[in-house]
C-alpha positions as CSV (number, residue, x, y, z in Angstrom):
1,M,2.6,28.1,-60.2
2,R,4.2,25.7,-57.8
3,S,4.3,22.0,-58.3
4,G,1.3,20.3,-56.7
5,G,-1.4,22.8,-57.8
6,P,-3.8,22.3,-60.6
7,T,-2.5,22.8,-64.1
8,R,-3.9,26.1,-65.5
9,T,-3.0,28.5,-68.2
10,G,-3.4,32.3,-68.1
11,G,-1.6,35.6,-67.6
12,P,1.1,36.5,-65.2
13,R,0.6,35.8,-61.5
14,K,1.5,37.9,-58.6
15,V,2.9,36.0,-55.6
16,L,3.0,37.3,-52.1
17,T,5.4,35.3,-50.0
18,P,5.8,35.8,-46.2
19,T,9.3,35.9,-44.7
20,A,8.5,32.9,-42.6
21,K,10.6,29.9,-43.4
22,R,8.7,27.4,-45.6
23,S,8.5,23.7,-44.9
24,A,9.9,21.5,-47.6
25,L,9.2,17.8,-48.1
26,P,12.6,16.1,-47.7
27,K,13.9,13.7,-50.3
28,A,12.7,10.3,-49.3
29,K,15.1,7.5,-48.5
30,A,14.6,4.3,-50.4
31,A,12.3,1.9,-48.5
32,S,14.0,-0.9,-46.7
33,T,12.5,-4.2,-45.6
34,Q,15.6,-5.4,-43.9
35,P,15.5,-6.2,-40.2
36,T,17.6,-4.3,-37.7
37,D,20.1,-7.1,-37.5
38,S,20.5,-10.7,-38.7
39,T,18.4,-12.1,-35.9
40,G,15.4,-9.9,-36.8
41,A,15.7,-8.0,-33.5
42,I,14.4,-4.4,-33.3
43,R,14.6,-1.7,-30.6
44,L,12.3,-2.2,-27.7
45,N,10.8,1.3,-28.0
46,K,10.0,0.6,-31.7
47,F,8.2,-2.6,-30.7
48,I,6.1,-0.8,-28.1
49,A,5.2,1.9,-30.5
50,G,4.3,-0.7,-33.2
51,A,2.0,-2.4,-30.6
52,G,0.1,0.9,-30.4
53,I,0.9,1.3,-26.7
54,A,2.8,4.6,-26.8
55,S,5.1,6.8,-29.0
56,R,8.8,5.9,-29.0
57,R,9.6,8.8,-26.6
58,K,6.9,7.7,-24.2
59,A,8.1,4.1,-24.5
60,D,11.6,5.1,-23.5
61,E,10.1,6.7,-20.3
62,M,8.2,3.4,-19.6
63,I,11.4,1.4,-20.0
64,T,13.4,3.6,-17.6
65,Q,10.6,3.4,-15.1
66,G,10.7,-0.4,-15.1
67,A,7.3,-1.0,-16.6
68,I,8.6,-3.3,-19.4
69,S,9.7,-6.9,-19.1
70,I,11.2,-9.2,-21.6
71,N,10.7,-13.0,-21.0
72,G,9.8,-12.2,-17.4
73,K,12.8,-10.0,-16.7
74,V,12.4,-6.2,-16.1
75,V,14.5,-4.1,-18.5
76,T,15.4,-0.5,-17.9
77,E,18.2,0.0,-20.4
78,L,17.4,2.2,-23.4
79,G,18.4,0.7,-26.8
80,T,17.5,-2.8,-25.7
81,K,16.6,-5.0,-28.6
82,V,13.9,-7.7,-28.8
83,R,12.9,-10.4,-31.3
84,P,9.2,-9.7,-32.1
85,H,8.3,-13.3,-32.9
86,A,10.4,-15.0,-30.2
87,D,10.4,-12.8,-27.1
88,L,7.5,-12.3,-24.6
89,I,7.2,-8.6,-23.9
90,T,4.9,-7.3,-21.2
91,V,3.8,-3.8,-20.1
92,N,2.9,-3.7,-16.4
93,G,2.5,-7.5,-16.6
94,E,0.2,-7.5,-19.7
95,P,1.6,-9.2,-22.8
96,I,1.7,-7.1,-26.0
97,S,2.4,-7.8,-29.6
98,M,3.1,-5.7,-32.7
99,R,0.1,-4.8,-34.8
100,P,0.0,-5.4,-38.5
101,R,1.8,-2.7,-40.5
102,F,0.0,0.6,-40.6
103,V,-2.2,1.6,-43.5
104,Y,-1.7,4.9,-45.3
105,L,-4.3,6.0,-47.9
106,L,-4.8,9.1,-50.0
107,L,-8.3,10.1,-51.0
108,N,-9.3,12.8,-53.5
109,K,-12.3,13.8,-51.3
110,P,-15.6,14.6,-53.2
111,K,-17.9,17.4,-52.3
112,D,-20.8,16.7,-49.9
113,T,-18.7,14.2,-47.9
114,I,-18.1,14.2,-44.2
115,A,-14.5,13.8,-43.2
116,T,-15.3,11.4,-40.3
117,T,-15.5,7.7,-39.8
118,S,-19.2,7.7,-39.2
119,D,-22.2,10.1,-39.2
120,E,-25.3,10.0,-37.0
121,K,-27.4,11.5,-39.8
122,D,-26.3,8.7,-42.2
123,R,-24.7,11.1,-44.6
124,T,-21.9,10.1,-46.9
125,T,-18.5,9.9,-45.2
126,V,-15.0,9.5,-46.5
127,M,-15.1,5.8,-45.3
128,D,-17.6,5.1,-48.1
129,Y,-14.7,5.6,-50.5
130,V,-12.1,3.5,-48.5
131,N,-11.6,-0.2,-49.0
132,T,-9.7,-1.6,-46.1
133,S,-10.3,-3.9,-43.1
134,E,-8.0,-1.7,-40.9
135,R,-9.4,1.1,-38.8
136,V,-8.2,4.3,-40.5
137,Y,-8.9,7.9,-39.5
138,P,-8.7,11.2,-41.5
139,V,-5.6,13.3,-40.8
140,G,-6.8,16.8,-40.1
141,R,-10.0,18.5,-41.2
142,L,-11.8,19.1,-44.4
143,D,-15.3,20.4,-44.1
144,R,-18.2,18.8,-45.9
145,N,-18.1,20.8,-49.1
146,T,-14.3,21.1,-49.4
147,T,-12.8,18.7,-51.9
148,G,-9.3,17.4,-52.5
149,V,-6.3,15.8,-50.7
150,L,-7.1,13.9,-47.6
151,L,-4.8,11.4,-45.8
152,L,-6.3,8.5,-43.9
153,T,-4.2,6.2,-41.7
154,S,-4.1,3.9,-38.7
155,D,-0.8,5.5,-37.6
156,G,-1.7,7.6,-34.6
157,E,1.8,9.0,-34.0
158,L,2.1,10.3,-37.6
159,T,-1.4,11.8,-37.4
160,N,-0.5,13.7,-34.2
161,K,2.8,15.0,-35.7
162,L,1.3,16.1,-39.0
163,T,-1.6,18.0,-37.3
164,H,0.4,19.7,-34.6
165,P,0.9,23.4,-35.4
166,S,4.6,23.3,-34.4
167,H,5.5,21.3,-37.5
168,E,4.0,23.9,-39.8
169,I,2.9,21.3,-42.4
170,E,2.0,23.0,-45.7
171,R,-1.6,22.8,-46.9
172,E,-2.3,24.2,-50.4
173,Y,-5.8,25.3,-51.5
174,H,-7.3,26.4,-54.8
175,V,-10.0,28.9,-53.7
176,T,-12.7,30.3,-55.9
177,L,-14.2,33.5,-54.5
178,D,-17.4,35.4,-55.3
179,K,-15.4,38.4,-56.5
180,P,-11.8,39.2,-57.3
181,L,-9.4,39.3,-54.4
182,Q,-8.0,42.8,-53.9
183,I,-4.2,43.2,-53.7
184,A,-4.5,44.9,-50.3
185,D,-6.4,42.0,-48.9
186,A,-3.9,39.5,-50.4
187,K,-1.2,41.3,-48.5
188,K,-3.1,41.1,-45.3
189,I,-3.5,37.4,-45.7
190,S,0.2,36.9,-46.5
191,E,1.2,38.8,-43.4
192,G,-1.2,37.0,-41.1
193,G,-2.7,38.4,-37.9
194,I,-6.3,38.4,-39.1
195,D,-8.9,37.8,-36.4
196,I,-11.2,35.0,-37.8
197,G,-13.3,34.7,-34.6
198,E,-13.5,32.1,-31.8
199,G,-10.2,33.4,-30.5
200,D,-8.3,32.4,-33.6
201,V,-5.8,34.6,-35.5
202,T,-4.2,33.6,-38.7
203,G,-0.5,33.0,-39.2
204,T,1.5,34.0,-42.3
205,A,0.5,32.5,-45.6
206,E,1.5,32.4,-49.2
207,V,-0.9,33.9,-51.8
208,N,-0.8,33.4,-55.5
209,L,-3.1,35.5,-57.7
210,D,-3.9,34.9,-61.4
211,S,-4.7,38.0,-63.4
212,R,-6.6,36.0,-66.0
213,E,-8.9,34.4,-63.4
214,P,-9.1,37.1,-60.7
215,K,-11.5,35.2,-58.5
216,D,-9.2,32.2,-58.3
217,V,-6.5,32.2,-55.5
218,M,-3.9,29.6,-54.6
219,L,-3.3,29.7,-50.9
220,I,-0.7,28.0,-48.7
221,L,-1.3,27.7,-45.0
222,R,0.8,26.0,-42.3
223,E,-1.5,25.7,-39.2
224,G,-4.7,23.9,-40.1
225,K,-7.3,25.7,-37.9
226,N,-10.9,24.6,-38.2
227,R,-12.5,25.9,-41.4
228,E,-9.6,28.4,-41.6
229,V,-9.8,29.2,-45.3
230,R,-13.5,30.0,-45.3
231,R,-13.4,32.0,-42.1
232,L,-10.4,33.9,-43.3
233,F,-12.1,35.1,-46.5
234,E,-15.4,35.7,-44.7
235,A,-13.5,38.0,-42.2
236,L,-12.4,40.1,-45.2
237,G,-15.8,40.3,-46.9
238,Y,-15.5,37.5,-49.4
239,E,-17.6,34.3,-49.9
240,V,-15.8,31.1,-50.9
241,E,-17.7,29.5,-53.7
242,K,-15.4,26.5,-54.2
243,L,-12.5,25.1,-52.1
244,D,-10.2,22.3,-53.2
245,R,-7.1,21.2,-51.2
246,T,-4.5,20.5,-53.8
247,R,-1.6,19.5,-51.6
248,F,-1.0,18.3,-48.0
249,A,2.4,17.5,-46.6
250,G,3.8,17.2,-50.1
251,L,1.0,14.8,-51.2
252,T,-1.2,15.8,-54.2
253,H,-4.2,14.4,-55.9
254,R,-2.6,14.8,-59.3
255,G,-3.8,12.0,-61.7
256,M,-6.6,11.0,-59.3
257,S,-10.3,11.3,-60.1
258,R,-12.7,12.7,-57.5
259,G,-13.6,10.0,-55.0
260,E,-10.5,7.8,-55.9
261,T,-8.4,6.3,-53.2
262,R,-4.9,4.9,-53.4
263,A,-2.3,3.5,-51.0
264,L,0.8,5.6,-50.4
265,T,4.1,4.3,-51.7
266,N,6.8,3.3,-49.2
267,S,8.9,6.4,-50.3
268,E,5.9,8.6,-49.6
269,V,5.4,7.1,-46.1
270,H,9.1,7.5,-45.3
271,A,9.0,11.1,-46.5
272,L,6.0,11.9,-44.4
273,K,7.7,10.5,-41.3
274,R,10.8,12.5,-41.9
275,L,8.8,15.6,-42.5
276,A,7.0,14.9,-39.2
277,G,10.3,14.3,-37.3
278,I,9.7,10.6,-36.7
279,N,12.9,8.6,-36.3
280,E,12.5,5.3,-38.1
281,E,15.7,3.8,-36.7
């Protein structure tokens, strides 16, 4: 059993692994609180991204297009540095300032909970388990009756990166089926290409079978389509009785009770950004 899944005992397991290259969580760098230089100056594109105006790449485009001014002077040179608490930065004439540091929370989502910030039917949402004054949003989807790892953050750039299929972020699930999964079907899942309706076709996956608990399956996906796990097994004639996400982007709910929320550590945040290809320079 790979690290990150639930601790279980039992007989030998059969693992079906696709030839596709697996994503791996890079070793995190130690968190640093030091400014870019002795004056506390930071790159202009980082300041703009921190203000929530645009990603750093888009900020660079805005700079070269002459949309940014520092203390009344238009700047077009990439790599320009600013002092966040001393310089006046404007975008198309409108002053901007850096927002408070982003919030990163991990929730062990309970069953019968909506993974949205609000619900018109007044049902329980993940926000009922979160204690923060910042506006945070769930990263990716977990349907109402799926439990487990859910990341919530106010960092829009990280959210977009982690949910984009091109990054192939690993999502690991513990699936309990209504009947044992047949080896032939496990092979189909690992190879991908299963039509799950609505124009969606599955990608390659990793399947881990337990001979002592034949209805239990550990499944690793890398795309995150809507209700993909349930639709996948339904397409093969199985019913998902329980579904728990045990790992997302290297984060697990190990040691967390159902409904518990915790803040991510600095090293976890840095690791997520590196995994998502976000340059923190």
